[in-house]
C-alpha positions as CSV (number, residue, x, y, z in Angstrom):
1,M,7.3,-11.8,-5.8
2,V,7.4,-15.5,-4.8
3,L,4.7,-16.4,-7.3
4,A,6.4,-14.4,-10.1
5,I,9.6,-16.4,-9.8
6,H,7.7,-19.7,-9.3
7,Q,5.5,-19.2,-12.4
8,K,8.1,-17.8,-14.7
9,R,10.9,-20.1,-13.7
10,P,9.4,-23.3,-12.2
11,D,12.9,-24.9,-12.3
12,V,14.1,-22.5,-9.6
13,D,13.7,-23.7,-6.1
14,V,12.1,-20.9,-4.1
15,V,12.0,-20.8,-0.3
16,A,10.0,-18.1,1.5
17,V,11.4,-17.3,4.9
18,C,8.6,-15.8,7.1
19,P,8.5,-14.6,10.7
20,W,5.1,-16.2,11.3
21,K,2.4,-18.3,9.7
22,G,0.0,-16.1,7.7
23,S,-1.6,-15.6,4.3
24,L,1.8,-15.8,2.5
25,V,2.5,-19.2,4.0
26,T,-1.0,-20.4,3.0
27,E,-0.5,-19.1,-0.6
28,C,2.9,-20.7,-0.9
29,A,1.5,-24.1,0.3
30,R,-1.2,-23.8,-2.3
31,H,1.5,-23.5,-5.0
32,D,3.9,-26.1,-3.5
33,I,6.4,-23.5,-2.6
34,R,8.6,-24.3,0.4
35,T,8.4,-22.0,3.5
36,K,10.5,-21.6,6.6
37,I,9.1,-20.0,9.7
38,T,11.8,-18.4,11.8
39,W,12.6,-15.5,14.1
40,I,13.4,-12.2,12.2
41,P,14.1,-9.0,14.2
42,G,13.5,-5.6,12.7
43,W,15.3,-2.3,12.7
44,A,12.2,-0.1,12.3
45,F,9.3,0.2,14.7
46,L,5.8,1.7,14.7
47,V,5.5,4.7,17.1
48,R,1.9,5.4,18.1
49,S,0.9,9.0,18.5
50,G,1.3,10.2,22.0
51,A,3.3,7.1,23.1
52,P,6.8,7.4,24.4
53,R,9.6,6.6,22.0
54,I,10.9,3.1,22.6
55,E,14.6,4.1,22.6
56,A,13.7,6.6,25.4
57,L,12.4,3.7,27.5
58,M,15.1,1.1,26.8
59,G,17.8,2.8,24.9
60,T,19.1,1.5,21.5
61,I,21.6,-1.1,22.8
62,P,19.0,-3.8,23.5
63,Y,17.6,-3.4,20.0
64,L,21.1,-3.4,18.4
65,A,21.8,-6.6,20.4
66,L,18.6,-8.2,19.0
67,L,19.5,-7.1,15.5
68,F,23.0,-8.6,15.8
69,A,21.6,-11.9,17.0
70,G,19.1,-11.8,14.1
71,V,21.9,-11.4,11.6
72,L,23.8,-14.4,13.1
73,H,20.6,-16.4,12.9
74,A,19.9,-15.3,9.3
75,T,23.5,-16.2,8.4
76,Y,22.9,-19.7,9.8
77,V,19.7,-20.0,7.8
78,L,21.3,-19.0,4.5
79,V,24.3,-21.3,5.1
80,R,21.8,-24.2,5.5
81,L,19.7,-23.2,2.5
82,R,22.6,-22.3,0.2
83,P,20.7,-19.8,-2.0
84,T,22.2,-18.2,-5.1
85,M,20.0,-15.1,-4.6
86,V,18.3,-13.5,-1.6
87,L,15.3,-11.1,-1.7
88,T,14.0,-8.9,1.1
89,N,10.4,-7.6,0.6
90,T,10.1,-5.0,3.4
91,M,12.4,-2.2,4.5
92,V,11.8,-3.0,8.2
93,I,13.7,-6.4,8.2
94,P,17.4,-6.2,7.3
95,A,18.9,-9.4,8.8
96,H,18.9,-11.6,5.7
97,A,20.2,-8.7,3.6
98,I,23.2,-8.2,5.9
99,A,23.8,-12.0,6.1
100,A,23.7,-12.2,2.3
101,K,26.3,-9.4,2.1
102,L,28.6,-11.2,4.6
103,L,28.3,-14.4,2.6
104,G,28.7,-12.8,-0.8
105,I,25.3,-13.8,-2.1
106,P,23.5,-11.3,-4.5
107,H,20.7,-9.5,-2.7
108,Y,17.7,-7.5,-4.0
109,W,15.5,-5.4,-1.8
110,L,11.8,-4.7,-2.5
111,V,10.7,-1.5,-0.9
112,R,6.9,-1.1,-0.8
113,E,6.6,1.8,1.7
114,F,8.0,5.2,2.5
115,G,8.4,4.0,6.1
116,R,8.7,7.4,7.9
117,D,6.1,9.4,6.0
118,D,3.3,6.8,5.7
119,H,3.7,4.4,8.6
120,R,5.4,6.8,11.0
121,L,8.2,4.3,11.6
122,W,11.1,4.9,14.0
123,F,14.4,3.6,12.5
124,L,17.0,2.2,14.9
125,L,19.9,3.5,12.9
126,G,18.1,6.7,11.7
127,Y,16.0,7.1,8.5
128,R,18.7,8.4,6.2
129,R,21.4,5.9,7.3
130,T,18.8,3.1,6.9
131,I,18.0,4.1,3.3
132,R,21.7,4.3,2.4
133,L,22.3,0.9,3.9
134,I,19.4,-0.5,1.9
135,G,21.2,0.6,-1.2
136,R,24.6,-0.6,-0.2
137,L,23.3,-4.1,0.8
138,S,21.6,-4.6,-2.5
139,E,22.4,-5.3,-6.2
140,A,19.3,-3.2,-6.9
141,V,16.3,-1.9,-5.0
142,I,12.9,-2.6,-6.6
143,C,10.1,-0.1,-5.7
144,N,6.4,-0.4,-6.1
145,S,6.0,3.2,-7.4
146,H,8.1,6.1,-8.7
147,A,7.1,8.0,-5.7
148,V,8.9,5.5,-3.4
149,E,11.8,5.4,-5.8
150,N,12.1,9.2,-5.8
151,A,12.0,9.2,-2.0
152,L,14.9,6.7,-1.8
153,L,17.0,8.5,-4.5
154,A,16.5,11.8,-2.6
155,V,18.6,10.3,0.2
156,D,21.0,8.2,-1.9
157,P,21.2,9.3,-5.6
158,A,23.8,6.5,-6.2
159,M,21.3,3.7,-5.4
160,T,20.4,1.4,-8.3
161,T,16.6,1.3,-8.5
162,H,13.8,-0.1,-10.6
163,V,10.0,0.3,-10.4
164,V,7.7,-2.6,-10.8
165,Y,4.0,-2.0,-10.2
166,P,2.3,-4.7,-8.0
167,V,-0.1,-7.2,-9.4
168,V,-3.8,-6.4,-8.8
169,D,-6.0,-9.1,-10.1
170,S,-9.2,-8.5,-8.1
171,P,-12.4,-9.2,-10.0
172,L,-13.4,-6.9,-12.9
173,G,-16.8,-5.2,-12.4
174,I,-19.4,-3.4,-14.4
175,P,-19.6,0.3,-13.8
176,P,-22.8,0.7,-11.6
177,E,-25.7,2.7,-13.0
178,R,-27.0,5.7,-11.0
179,Q,-30.7,6.4,-11.5
180,P,-32.1,10.0,-11.8
181,G,-32.7,11.4,-8.4
182,E,-30.6,8.7,-6.7
183,R,-28.0,9.9,-4.2
184,M,-24.4,9.3,-5.3
185,R,-22.6,6.8,-3.0
186,A,-18.9,7.0,-2.3
187,V,-16.8,4.3,-0.5
188,L,-13.4,4.5,1.2
189,I,-11.8,1.3,2.4
190,G,-8.8,1.2,4.7
191,Y,-7.6,1.2,8.3
192,F,-9.1,4.0,10.3
193,S,-6.3,6.5,11.0
194,E,-5.5,10.2,10.4
195,A,-3.0,9.2,7.6
196,K,-5.7,7.3,5.7
197,G,-7.9,10.4,5.5
198,Q,-11.3,9.2,6.6
199,R,-11.7,12.5,8.5
200,I,-11.2,14.4,5.2
201,A,-13.9,12.3,3.5
202,V,-16.4,13.0,6.3
203,E,-15.6,16.7,6.1
204,A,-16.0,16.7,2.3
205,V,-19.5,15.2,2.7
206,A,-20.4,17.9,5.2
207,I,-19.1,20.6,2.8
208,A,-21.2,19.2,0.0
209,R,-24.3,19.1,2.2
210,K,-23.9,22.8,3.0
211,A,-23.8,23.4,-0.7
212,G,-27.1,21.6,-1.1
213,V,-25.7,18.2,-2.3
214,D,-26.2,15.0,-0.3
215,I,-23.6,12.3,-0.9
216,E,-23.6,9.1,1.0
217,L,-20.3,7.9,2.3
218,T,-19.4,4.4,3.5
219,L,-16.2,3.9,5.5
220,V,-14.9,0.3,5.8
221,G,-11.9,-0.8,7.8
222,A,-10.3,-1.9,11.1
223,G,-9.6,0.6,13.9
224,N,-11.3,3.0,16.2
225,Q,-14.7,4.1,14.7
226,K,-15.7,6.4,17.6
227,P,-13.8,9.6,16.5
228,L,-15.3,9.3,13.0
229,R,-18.9,8.8,14.3
230,E,-18.5,11.8,16.6
231,L,-17.2,13.9,13.7
232,A,-20.1,12.9,11.5
233,R,-22.5,13.8,14.3
234,R,-20.9,17.1,15.0
235,L,-20.9,18.1,11.4
236,G,-24.5,17.1,10.9
237,V,-24.0,14.3,8.4
238,E,-24.4,11.2,10.6
239,D,-27.3,10.2,8.4
240,L,-25.0,10.2,5.3
241,V,-22.0,8.4,6.8
242,N,-22.1,4.6,7.2
243,I,-19.1,3.1,9.1
244,Q,-18.4,-0.6,8.9
245,G,-15.7,-2.8,10.4
246,R,-13.0,-4.8,8.7
247,T,-14.2,-7.3,6.1
248,R,-12.7,-9.7,3.5
249,D,-15.7,-9.2,1.2
250,V,-14.9,-5.8,-0.1
251,G,-16.6,-6.6,-3.4
252,R,-20.1,-5.9,-2.1
253,Y,-19.0,-2.4,-1.1
254,W,-17.6,-1.7,-4.5
255,S,-20.7,-2.9,-6.2
256,A,-23.0,-0.8,-4.1
257,A,-21.0,2.5,-4.7
258,H,-20.7,5.0,-7.5
259,V,-17.3,6.5,-6.6
260,G,-14.3,5.2,-4.8
261,L,-12.1,7.3,-2.6
262,M,-8.4,7.3,-1.8
263,C,-7.7,10.0,0.8
264,S,-4.4,8.9,2.2
265,Q,-1.9,11.6,2.8
266,C,1.1,9.6,1.5
267,E,0.2,6.2,0.0
268,A,3.2,4.3,-1.5
269,F,1.0,2.5,-4.1
270,G,-2.6,2.2,-3.2
271,R,-3.7,-1.3,-4.1
272,V,-7.2,-0.5,-3.0
273,T,-7.3,2.3,-5.6
274,V,-6.8,-0.2,-8.4
275,E,-9.3,-2.6,-6.9
276,A,-11.9,0.1,-6.9
277,M,-11.1,1.0,-10.6
278,R,-11.2,-2.7,-11.6
279,A,-14.6,-2.9,-9.9
280,G,-15.8,-0.1,-12.3
281,L,-15.5,2.9,-10.1
282,P,-13.9,6.2,-10.9
283,V,-11.7,7.2,-7.9
284,C,-11.3,10.6,-6.3
285,G,-7.8,10.4,-4.9
286,T,-5.1,12.6,-3.4
287,N,-2.4,14.1,-5.5
288,A,0.3,12.7,-3.3
289,G,2.5,9.5,-3.0
290,G,1.9,6.9,-5.6
291,T,-1.7,7.8,-6.3
292,P,-1.1,10.1,-9.2
293,E,0.7,7.2,-11.0
294,I,-2.6,5.3,-10.9
295,I,-5.2,8.0,-11.4
296,D,-5.0,10.1,-14.6
297,P,-7.2,13.1,-13.7
298,G,-10.1,13.5,-16.1
299,V,-9.4,10.1,-17.7
300,N,-10.1,7.5,-15.0
301,G,-10.7,9.6,-11.9
302,L,-10.0,13.0,-10.2
303,L,-7.3,14.2,-7.9
304,S,-7.2,16.8,-5.1
305,A,-4.5,18.0,-2.7
306,A,-3.9,15.8,0.3
307,G,-5.8,17.0,3.4
308,D,-8.0,19.4,1.4
309,A,-11.6,18.6,2.2
310,N,-12.9,21.5,0.1
311,A,-11.1,20.2,-3.0
312,L,-12.4,16.7,-2.4
313,A,-15.9,18.0,-2.0
314,A,-15.6,19.9,-5.2
315,N,-14.6,16.8,-7.1
316,L,-17.4,14.7,-5.6
317,M,-20.0,17.4,-6.5
318,T,-18.6,17.5,-10.0
319,L,-19.3,13.8,-10.4
320,E,-22.6,14.1,-8.6
321,S,-23.8,16.7,-11.1
322,D,-22.4,15.2,-14.2
323,E,-23.4,11.6,-14.5
324,D,-22.1,11.3,-18.1
325,L,-18.6,12.3,-16.8
326,R,-18.9,9.8,-13.9
327,R,-19.7,7.0,-16.3
328,K,-17.0,7.9,-18.8
329,L,-14.4,7.9,-16.0
330,A,-15.8,4.6,-14.7
331,S,-15.5,2.9,-18.0
332,R,-11.9,3.9,-18.4
333,A,-11.1,3.1,-14.8
334,V,-11.7,-0.6,-15.5
335,E,-8.9,-0.6,-18.1
336,T,-5.8,-1.1,-15.9
337,P,-3.3,-3.3,-17.9
338,R,-0.3,-1.8,-16.1
339,F,-1.2,-4.0,-13.0
340,Q,-1.7,-7.3,-14.7
341,R,0.3,-10.4,-13.6
342,D,2.0,-11.1,-16.9
343,R,3.5,-7.6,-17.1
344,H,4.6,-7.7,-13.4
345,D,6.2,-11.2,-13.7
346,D,8.1,-10.4,-16.9
347,E,9.5,-7.1,-15.5
348,F,10.4,-8.6,-12.1
349,T,12.2,-11.7,-13.3
350,A,14.0,-9.6,-16.0
351,I,15.5,-7.5,-13.2
352,L,16.6,-10.6,-11.4
353,G,18.2,-12.0,-14.5
354,L,15.8,-15.0,-14.5
355,C,14.3,-14.6,-17.9
């Protein structure tokens, strides 16, 4: 978002307001884009499974008070910066959107998540009221997939929305060769959680083994590995399942695999899906969320119902038994012009009226 404006309109003074120093601040510094680190409260919170709801512990009044203070602070920041346009890039932080509305500054909201269905967020003002406020506080809402757009419009059909697919400019790879008799290797990269579907992938490998087909599976990500290791051992596939921790060097896992997996139950966009395709891998994904907008079944990958280990196993065994099909899907997977930077930047700045 920030780079799109900076590159298409270098005459526009862009300031990125962030709650902490992180990769965005580093990237902005690399491109000589100003940043401001400041306190920003949210109106949505992650609720962990089995944990008590935060409003049950403290009530909503303390959080409303924090949000009110955050809006006052955001108003002060905008008065000092004097922007002609404000953009918010997550649905969980509303302070600057509210401040922009109070000051009469045009505001655009970038929504990149379902919120409730993917991240299990609890919304201070309730989910439906939050979605309606997002629409009312914005000139337009820019979504990263039609799936997200449809979820918003289901709550507020009057909302003005656009869809701009994110930029994915990870390295292009060469589809890996699989030699006769070589086991097919699949890889799934993402945080270890029930929603990301690692359990389904392990179960699919076990189903394939029972059918006489051994498929190696590598799981890469942060989070608790123990339940997955125990599952693999219980299903008798611990020799086929390799579990690795979080890494910045995902390229070596793409290059060592023959198939990528996207097993999330509800992925808003699935950047990792496009990264796998650009690395030369066909992807077996779930027919849910934004994944069907990326994978064209039978063209650059295969789809199965979310949570259906049998269907995933069937797709994996299809690719394992038909190497010509796997290579054909792999070669087409690399061709992903929809996610190139020029296309993204042109569409994004056009919506903002900055062309």
